[in-house]
N, C-alpha and C positions, 0 to 999 in steps of 0.2 A: 643557127643551131647551137646547142650546147653539147659539146662532145659528139658522140655517135648516137646518143639515145634520146635527146630532147630537142624537139623542133617547135617553134612558135608560129602560129598562123593567125590571120585575122586582119581586118582593115587597119588596125593601129600599127601593124608591123610593116606595112608597105611604105616605101620611101616617097613615092610620088602621089599615090591615090588614097591617102589616109582618109578616114571618115566617109568612105563610099563603099557600095556593094561591089563595084568593080575592083577596088583594092582588096577586099576580102577574098574575092574569087581568085585574083592573081596570086595573092599570097598563099592561098590553099594549093594552087597548082605548083608554086615554087617549093613549098614544104613537101608535097607528094613526090616531086621530082627528086628532091634530096634524099627522101626516105627510100624510094624505089631504085635510086641510082641511075 
């Protein structure tokens, strides 16, 4: 995340599963968790 306002999600942002649907899904869950607290 960048500060409190900007989060990035997508397969390219996952450390282990980049370039996969699984990585996109997991990074979306991670971003949602950060946003929702």
